[in-house]
TORPA-4810 file (N, C-alpha, C, O; in nm, 3 decimals):
<nodes>
NODE_1_2.888_-0.179_-3.711_2.882_-0.212_-3.571_2.941_-0.351_-3.553_2.908_-0.444_-3.627_X
NODE_2_3.026_-0.365_-3.457_3.091_-0.494_-3.434_2.998_-0.588_-3.359_2.895_-0.547_-3.306_X
NODE_3_3.036_-0.714_-3.356_2.956_-0.814_-3.286_2.948_-0.785_-3.137_2.845_-0.809_-3.075_X
NODE_4_3.056_-0.733_-3.081_3.058_-0.703_-2.938_2.959_-0.590_-2.905_2.889_-0.595_-2.804_X
NODE_5_2.955_-0.489_-2.991_2.862_-0.378_-2.969_2.717_-0.425_-2.982_2.630_-0.382_-2.906_X
NODE_6_2.692_-0.515_-3.078_2.557_-0.568_-3.094_2.516_-0.649_-2.972_2.402_-0.643_-2.927_X
NODE_7_2.610_-0.727_-2.918_2.583_-0.807_-2.800_2.553_-0.718_-2.680_2.462_-0.747_-2.602_X
NODE_8_2.628_-0.610_-2.664_2.605_-0.517_-2.554_2.466_-0.455_-2.567_2.392_-0.447_-2.469_X
NODE_9_2.431_-0.411_-2.686_2.299_-0.352_-2.707_2.188_-0.453_-2.679_2.087_-0.420_-2.617_X
NODE_10_2.207_-0.575_-2.725_2.107_-0.679_-2.705_2.087_-0.706_-2.556_1.974_-0.717_-2.509_X
NODE_11_2.196_-0.717_-2.482_2.186_-0.743_-2.338_2.119_-0.628_-2.265_2.040_-0.651_-2.173_X
NODE_12_2.147_-0.506_-2.305_2.088_-0.391_-2.239_1.939_-0.380_-2.267_1.864_-0.333_-2.182_X
NODE_13_1.896_-0.423_-2.384_1.754_-0.418_-2.417_1.672_-0.509_-2.327_1.556_-0.482_-2.298_X
NODE_14_1.733_-0.619_-2.285_1.661_-0.719_-2.208_1.666_-0.695_-2.058_1.613_-0.775_-1.981_X
NODE_15_1.728_-0.589_-2.016_1.730_-0.557_-1.874_1.594_-0.508_-1.829_1.512_-0.466_-1.911_X
NODE_16_1.572_-0.512_-1.701_1.443_-0.469_-1.646_1.420_-0.322_-1.671_1.310_-0.283_-1.711_X
NODE_17_1.520_-0.239_-1.649_1.507_-0.096_-1.673_1.549_-0.064_-1.816_1.641_-0.126_-1.870_X
NODE_18_1.482_0.030_-1.875_1.517_0.071_-2.010_1.645_0.154_-2.006_1.660_0.241_-1.920_X
NODE_19_1.734_0.128_-2.097_1.858_0.203_-2.105_1.875_0.256_-2.246_1.836_0.191_-2.342_X
NODE_20_1.933_0.374_-2.258_1.968_0.429_-2.389_2.119_0.433_-2.398_2.189_0.461_-2.300_X
NODE_21_2.169_0.406_-2.516_2.313_0.411_-2.538_2.348_0.539_-2.609_2.284_0.577_-2.708_X
NODE_22_2.448_0.605_-2.560_2.498_0.724_-2.626_2.633_0.686_-2.686_2.727_0.653_-2.613_X
NODE_23_2.642_0.690_-2.816_2.764_0.648_-2.884_2.838_0.773_-2.931_2.783_0.856_-3.003_X
NODE_24_2.962_0.783_-2.890_3.044_0.896_-2.932_3.179_0.844_-2.978_3.230_0.744_-2.926_X
NODE_25_3.236_0.910_-3.075_3.369_0.873_-3.122_3.472_0.927_-3.023_3.454_1.034_-2.965_X
NODE_26_3.579_0.850_-3.004_3.683_0.893_-2.912_3.768_1.001_-2.980_3.825_0.976_-3.086_X
NODE_27_3.777_1.120_-2.920_3.857_1.226_-2.982_4.006_1.198_-2.970_4.053_1.145_-2.869_X
NODE_28_4.080_1.234_-3.074_4.226_1.222_-3.077_4.274_1.082_-3.039_4.370_1.068_-2.963_X
NODE_29_4.210_0.985_-3.089_4.250_0.848_-3.057_4.322_0.789_-3.176_4.282_0.810_-3.291_X
NODE_30_4.428_0.715_-3.149_4.501_0.648_-3.257_4.427_0.524_-3.305_4.431_0.491_-3.423_X
NODE_31_4.359_0.458_-3.215_4.285_0.338_-3.254_4.138_0.373_-3.273_4.080_0.445_-3.191_X
NODE_32_4.077_0.322_-3.379_3.935_0.352_-3.398_3.853_0.279_-3.291_3.875_0.161_-3.263_X
NODE_33_3.761_0.347_-3.232_3.678_0.285_-3.129_3.561_0.374_-3.093_3.554_0.491_-3.132_X
NODE_34_3.475_0.319_-3.021_3.357_0.392_-2.976_3.347_0.384_-2.825_3.390_0.287_-2.764_X
NODE_35_3.290_0.486_-2.767_3.264_0.487_-2.624_3.115_0.471_-2.606_3.036_0.546_-2.663_X
NODE_36_3.075_0.374_-2.526_2.934_0.352_-2.500_2.905_0.402_-2.359_2.967_0.359_-2.262_X
NODE_37_2.812_0.494_-2.350_2.769_0.544_-2.221_2.623_0.507_-2.204_2.542_0.530_-2.294_X
NODE_38_2.589_0.450_-2.090_2.449_0.415_-2.071_2.378_0.526_-1.994_2.432_0.585_-1.901_X
NODE_39_2.256_0.552_-2.038_2.172_0.652_-1.974_2.039_0.585_-1.944_1.979_0.521_-2.031_X
NODE_40_1.993_0.601_-1.823_1.864_0.542_-1.789_1.752_0.627_-1.847_1.748_0.749_-1.831_X
NODE_41_1.660_0.559_-1.916_1.544_0.628_-1.971_1.440_0.643_-1.860_1.412_0.548_-1.787_X
NODE_42_1.386_0.761_-1.847_1.287_0.785_-1.743_1.149_0.749_-1.798_1.102_0.807_-1.896_X
NODE_43_1.085_0.654_-1.732_0.952_0.614_-1.773_0.853_0.652_-1.664_0.883_0.643_-1.545_X
NODE_44_0.736_0.694_-1.706_0.632_0.732_-1.612_0.550_0.609_-1.575_0.533_0.520_-1.658_X
NODE_45_0.499_0.603_-1.453_0.407_0.494_-1.420_0.277_0.512_-1.498_0.244_0.624_-1.538_X
NODE_46_0.203_0.403_-1.522_0.079_0.417_-1.598_-0.023_0.502_-1.523_-0.023_0.502_-1.400_X
NODE_47_-0.108_0.573_-1.595_-0.212_0.652_-1.526_-0.308_0.558_-1.452_-0.341_0.450_-1.500_X
NODE_48_-0.351_0.602_-1.336_-0.440_0.521_-1.254_-0.583_0.572_-1.265_-0.607_0.691_-1.287_X
NODE_49_-0.677_0.480_-1.248_-0.819_0.512_-1.259_-0.892_0.462_-1.134_-0.862_0.355_-1.082_X
NODE_50_-0.988_0.541_-1.088_-1.072_0.501_-0.976_-1.193_0.427_-1.031_-1.254_0.470_-1.129_X
NODE_51_-1.226_0.316_-0.968_-1.351_0.246_-1.001_-1.453_0.295_-0.899_-1.430_0.286_-0.778_X
NODE_52_-1.565_0.345_-0.948_-1.665_0.412_-0.864_-1.802_0.347_-0.882_-1.847_0.325_-0.995_X
NODE_53_-1.867_0.317_-0.771_-2.007_0.271_-0.774_-2.098_0.391_-0.757_-2.070_0.479_-0.676_X
NODE_54_-2.207_0.394_-0.833_-2.303_0.504_-0.828_-2.432_0.458_-0.759_-2.474_0.344_-0.774_X
NODE_55_-2.491_0.547_-0.684_-2.612_0.515_-0.609_-2.734_0.508_-0.702_-2.742_0.578_-0.803_X
NODE_56_-2.826_0.422_-0.666_-2.957_0.418_-0.730_-3.059_0.382_-0.623_-3.023_0.341_-0.512_X
NODE_57_-3.186_0.397_-0.655_-3.292_0.374_-0.555_-3.341_0.230_-0.550_-3.431_0.200_-0.472_X
NODE_58_-3.286_0.140_-0.631_-3.344_0.008_-0.643_-3.252_-0.106_-0.600_-3.301_-0.211_-0.557_X
NODE_59_-3.121_-0.090_-0.611_-3.028_-0.198_-0.577_-3.022_-0.214_-0.426_-2.996_-0.116_-0.355_X
NODE_60_-3.045_-0.334_-0.374_-3.038_-0.356_-0.229_-2.896_-0.335_-0.175_-2.797_-0.363_-0.244_X
NODE_61_-2.888_-0.288_-0.053_-2.759_-0.262_0.010_-2.678_-0.391_0.022_-2.556_-0.389_0.006_X
NODE_62_-2.743_-0.502_0.050_-2.672_-0.631_0.063_-2.607_-0.671_-0.069_-2.499_-0.730_-0.070_X
NODE_63_-2.673_-0.640_-0.181_-2.614_-0.673_-0.310_-2.488_-0.589_-0.335_-2.390_-0.641_-0.389_X
NODE_64_-2.490_-0.463_-0.297_-2.372_-0.377_-0.313_-2.257_-0.430_-0.229_-2.143_-0.432_-0.274_X
NODE_65_-2.287_-0.475_-0.107_-2.183_-0.533_-0.021_-2.126_-0.659_-0.086_-2.005_-0.680_-0.084_X
NODE_66_-2.213_-0.743_-0.142_-2.169_-0.864_-0.211_-2.075_-0.830_-0.327_-1.971_-0.894_-0.343_X
NODE_67_-2.111_-0.731_-0.406_-2.027_-0.689_-0.519_-1.889_-0.643_-0.471_-1.787_-0.680_-0.529_X
NODE_68_-1.887_-0.563_-0.366_-1.760_-0.512_-0.313_-1.673_-0.626_-0.259_-1.551_-0.622_-0.275_X
NODE_69_-1.734_-0.724_-0.197_-1.657_-0.838_-0.146_-1.608_-0.927_-0.260_-1.494_-0.974_-0.258_X
NODE_70_-1.694_-0.951_-0.356_-1.661_-1.044_-0.465_-1.558_-0.988_-0.563_-1.463_-1.058_-0.599_X
NODE_71_-1.575_-0.864_-0.606_-1.490_-0.810_-0.713_-1.375_-0.723_-0.663_-1.278_-0.701_-0.735_X
NODE_72_-1.385_-0.674_-0.540_-1.280_-0.585_-0.489_-1.214_-0.640_-0.364_-1.135_-0.570_-0.299_X
NODE_73_-1.245_-0.765_-0.329_-1.180_-0.837_-0.219_-1.182_-0.759_-0.087_-1.085_-0.758_-0.012_X
NODE_74_-1.294_-0.693_-0.061_-1.309_-0.618_0.064_-1.368_-0.709_0.171_-1.446_-0.800_0.142_X
NODE_75_-1.332_-0.683_0.294_-1.395_-0.750_0.407_-1.534_-0.692_0.428_-1.569_-0.590_0.370_X
NODE_76_-1.612_-0.758_0.512_-1.750_-0.716_0.536_-1.757_-0.572_0.590_-1.841_-0.494_0.547_X
NODE_77_-1.668_-0.539_0.683_-1.671_-0.406_0.744_-1.636_-0.297_0.643_-1.706_-0.195_0.635_X
NODE_78_-1.531_-0.317_0.566_-1.490_-0.218_0.465_-1.597_-0.204_0.356_-1.627_-0.094_0.312_X
NODE_79_-1.654_-0.318_0.314_-1.759_-0.316_0.211_-1.882_-0.240_0.261_-1.944_-0.166_0.185_X
NODE_80_-1.917_-0.258_0.388_-2.030_-0.186_0.446_-2.003_-0.036_0.449_-2.091_0.045_0.421_X
NODE_81_-1.879_-0.001_0.485_-1.840_0.141_0.489_-1.854_0.206_0.350_-1.909_0.315_0.337_X
NODE_82_-1.803_0.139_0.246_-1.811_0.191_0.109_-1.957_0.197_0.063_-1.999_0.294_0.000_X
NODE_83_-2.034_0.093_0.094_-2.176_0.091_0.056_-2.251_0.209_0.118_-2.333_0.271_0.052_X
NODE_84_-2.223_0.239_0.245_-2.289_0.353_0.310_-2.247_0.486_0.247_-2.326_0.579_0.238_X
NODE_85_-2.122_0.493_0.203_-2.075_0.613_0.134_-2.151_0.630_0.002_-2.192_0.740_-0.034_X
NODE_86_-2.167_0.520_-0.071_-2.244_0.523_-0.196_-2.387_0.569_-0.166_-2.442_0.653_-0.237_X
NODE_87_-2.447_0.514_-0.063_-2.586_0.544_-0.027_-2.604_0.690_0.015_-2.701_0.755_-0.026_X
NODE_88_-2.513_0.742_0.094_-2.527_0.878_0.148_-2.478_0.988_0.054_-2.539_1.094_0.044_X
NODE_89_-2.366_0.961_-0.016_-2.303_1.065_-0.097_-2.328_1.051_-0.246_-2.294_1.139_-0.324_X
NODE_90_-2.388_0.940_-0.287_-2.420_0.921_-0.428_-2.317_0.841_-0.505_-2.346_0.790_-0.613_X
NODE_91_-2.197_0.830_-0.451_-2.095_0.747_-0.516_-1.989_0.709_-0.414_-1.970_0.777_-0.313_X
NODE_92_-1.921_0.599_-0.442_-1.816_0.551_-0.353_-1.704_0.488_-0.433_-1.728_0.417_-0.531_X
NODE_93_-1.581_0.513_-0.391_-1.463_0.461_-0.461_-1.435_0.319_-0.414_-1.423_0.292_-0.295_X
NODE_94_-1.426_0.228_-0.511_-1.401_0.087_-0.482_-1.253_0.052_-0.486_-1.210_-0.042_-0.419_X
NODE_95_-1.176_0.125_-0.564_-1.034_0.096_-0.575_-0.967_0.182_-0.681_-1.034_0.252_-0.757_X
NODE_96_-0.835_0.174_-0.684_-0.752_0.249_-0.778_-0.670_0.149_-0.858_-0.595_0.070_-0.801_X
NODE_97_-0.685_0.151_-0.992_-0.624_0.049_-1.077_-0.570_0.112_-1.206_-0.612_0.222_-1.243_X
NODE_98_-0.477_0.042_-1.275_-0.440_0.084_-1.411_-0.563_0.072_-1.502_-0.658_0.002_-1.469_X
NODE_99_-0.559_0.140_-1.615_-0.676_0.151_-1.703_-0.738_0.016_-1.741_-0.860_0.001_-1.731_X
NODE_100_-0.658_-0.079_-1.783_-0.712_-0.208_-1.829_-0.782_-0.283_-1.717_-0.889_-0.341_-1.737_X
NODE_101_-0.721_-0.283_-1.600_-0.781_-0.354_-1.487_-0.909_-0.283_-1.443_-1.009_-0.349_-1.413_X
NODE_102_-0.906_-0.151_-1.440_-1.026_-0.074_-1.402_-1.140_-0.102_-1.499_-1.254_-0.122_-1.456_X
NODE_103_-1.112_-0.103_-1.628_-1.216_-0.130_-1.728_-1.273_-0.270_-1.711_-1.394_-0.291_-1.726_X
NODE_104_-1.188_-0.366_-1.679_-1.234_-0.503_-1.657_-1.325_-0.511_-1.535_-1.429_-0.576_-1.539_X
NODE_105_-1.285_-0.444_-1.426_-1.367_-0.444_-1.304_-1.504_-0.381_-1.331_-1.607_-0.433_-1.287_X
NODE_106_-1.506_-0.271_-1.403_-1.633_-0.204_-1.435_-1.723_-0.298_-1.514_-1.842_-0.310_-1.484_X
NODE_107_-1.667_-0.363_-1.613_-1.746_-0.456_-1.695_-1.797_-0.574_-1.613_-1.912_-0.615_-1.628_X
NODE_108_-1.713_-0.628_-1.525_-1.755_-0.741_-1.442_-1.871_-0.702_-1.349_-1.969_-0.775_-1.337_X
NODE_109_-1.858_-0.585_-1.285_-1.962_-0.540_-1.192_-2.093_-0.514_-1.266_-2.199_-0.558_-1.222_X
NODE_110_-2.086_-0.443_-1.378_-2.208_-0.412_-1.455_-2.275_-0.539_-1.506_-2.398_-0.550_-1.502_X
NODE_111_-2.196_-0.633_-1.553_-2.250_-0.759_-1.603_-2.314_-0.840_-1.489_-2.423_-0.895_-1.506_X
NODE_112_-2.249_-0.846_-1.376_-2.301_-0.918_-1.260_-2.434_-0.856_-1.214_-2.528_-0.928_-1.181_X
NODE_113_-2.439_-0.723_-1.211_-2.562_-0.654_-1.170_-2.675_-0.682_-1.268_-2.789_-0.705_-1.227_X
NODE_114_-2.646_-0.681_-1.398_-2.749_-0.712_-1.499_-2.800_-0.855_-1.484_-2.920_-0.881_-1.494_X
NODE_115_-2.708_-0.948_-1.459_-2.748_-1.088_-1.443_-2.844_-1.105_-1.326_-2.932_-1.191_-1.329_X
NODE_116_-2.827_-1.022_-1.224_-2.913_-1.031_-1.106_-3.027_-0.927_-1.110_-3.094_-0.903_-1.010_X
NODE_117_-3.045_-0.867_-1.226_-3.154_-0.773_-1.253_-3.154_-0.653_-1.158_-3.258_-0.613_-1.106_X
NODE_118_-3.034_-0.597_-1.136_-3.020_-0.476_-1.057_-2.962_-0.366_-1.146_-2.878_-0.394_-1.231_X
NODE_119_-3.006_-0.241_-1.127_-2.957_-0.131_-1.212_-2.827_-0.066_-1.160_-2.799_0.048_-1.195_X
NODE_120_-2.750_-0.137_-1.079_-2.627_-0.082_-1.022_-2.532_-0.036_-1.134_-2.507_-0.109_-1.230_X
NODE_121_-2.483_0.084_-1.120_-2.390_0.140_-1.219_-2.250_0.151_-1.159_-2.233_0.188_-1.042_X
NODE_122_-2.152_0.118_-1.241_-2.013_0.125_-1.201_-1.937_0.195_-1.314_-1.954_0.161_-1.431_X
NODE_123_-1.855_0.293_-1.279_-1.781_0.369_-1.380_-1.636_0.382_-1.334_-1.601_0.354_-1.220_X
NODE_124_-1.552_0.425_-1.428_-1.412_0.454_-1.392_-1.382_0.599_-1.422_-1.430_0.654_-1.521_X
NODE_125_-1.303_0.660_-1.335_-1.264_0.800_-1.350_-1.113_0.810_-1.334_-1.054_0.741_-1.252_X
NODE_126_-1.053_0.896_-1.413_-0.909_0.914_-1.401_-0.877_0.978_-1.265_-0.939_1.076_-1.225_X
NODE_127_-0.780_0.919_-1.198_-0.745_0.969_-1.063_-0.657_1.093_-1.071_-0.618_1.147_-0.968_X
</nodes>
C-alpha cells in the first residue's frame, strides 16, 4: 500500500461518519493502480431505555415530585402529572435514555430515596 493510500484511509477513519473502502484492481490497465470507492457503513442508533418510577404506599407524593424535578429536569406541572400517573397506574415513565444514562439515573434516584429513607423504586425497561 502506498503512502497516499494510507493517508486516504487514515483521513476517512477520522471522519464523523464511518466509511468502508472497497479496493478493486483496474481491469485492462497499462499502469498498475487501485480504485478506491467509498461506501457509507450503516450504523444503528443505540437502543433506548425508559426510566420508570414504581408506586409504593409509603413514599410521599411531594418527594416523588422532588425526584422528578431534580433528576429529570421536569417542571412542577409535568412532575405532578407523572407523579399522579405513578400513583394511579402503578408506574410512570420519567424519560427515554441510552442504556448508560438510564442506568445512572436509576442508581441516582434509588440512592437518593434510600438517603431520605423512602422505599421508592426506579427501574429501566427497554423501549
